[in-house]
N, C-alpha and C positions, 0 to 999 in steps of 0.2 A: 433426742434420738432414741433413748432407752424405752420412752413410751411407745414411739412407733414400732420399735423392734419387738416389744411384747404383743401390743395390740394386734399387729398384723402378721404375727408369727414369722417374722423375717430373721434371719440369722446375719448380724452384722458384727461378726467378731473380729474381722481383720480390717485395717485401715484401707484397703483398696475398695471393700464393699461399702464402708462408711463414705468414702469419697464419692462413689458413683451415686448413692442415694442423696447426698448433700446436693451435689450437682444437680440432680433431677428436680429436687425441691427448688433450687433456687431458679432454674429454667421455668418451672410452673408458676413461681411467684411472679416473674416477668411477664408472663402472659395474663396472669390476673390483674395485674396493675396497668396494663395498656389502656390508654385512653382511646376511645372511640368516638369519632365525630359523628353526631346524629344526624347531620345533614348530608352527609355522604350516601347516596344510593347504593345499594347492593349491585355487584356486577351481574350482567346478564347471563343467563343460562339457556340454550336453546331447548333443554329438556322441560323448562317450565311451561312454555307456551305451544311449541310444536311437536307433532306426532313422528317419531322416528322408527322405522321399522329396525326390528332387531332379529339377528339370526337365532335359530333355534339352538339350544345347547345340547349337543351331542357328546356323549362320553365315548371317546375313542380309545382310551389307554387307561387302565386302571393302574395308577402307580402307587406303590406302598408308601406308608409314612416313612419308613426306613430309608427308602430310595430317595425321597425327597429331602429329608434331613441330611442326607450325604452332600447336599449342596451348600449346607450352612457352614461358615467358618467357625462358629460357636453355638453350641446347643447347651440347653439346660432342662433336665428333665422332659426330653422329647419336645422342647420348643425351640425355634430360632431365638437367638439372642441378638439384639440390635447392637451393631458396632459403638463402642464407646466414643469414637470421634465425632458421632451424630449428635450425641449429647453435649459434649464439651464444646464443640464449635458453636452451638447455639447459644450458650450462655456468656 
């Protein structure tokens, strides 16, 4: 963990930060080790074969970053922080 801390300029000084990082690593290891059956066909997606008309994107309201971040329960350096429950429930 010390190598990861130095290499990626993370600040893992407290036990809580260490626990979150460790949980994320365990979660990604489960994904990496998941066996995928080569005989199973991918799911069908209508976007691959059919033409779907999309609406034009019209900007109706310029909301500032500050106003958007007011909706976040937790922010870190002007970014949303995902709830810890999302990570811990998956592992």
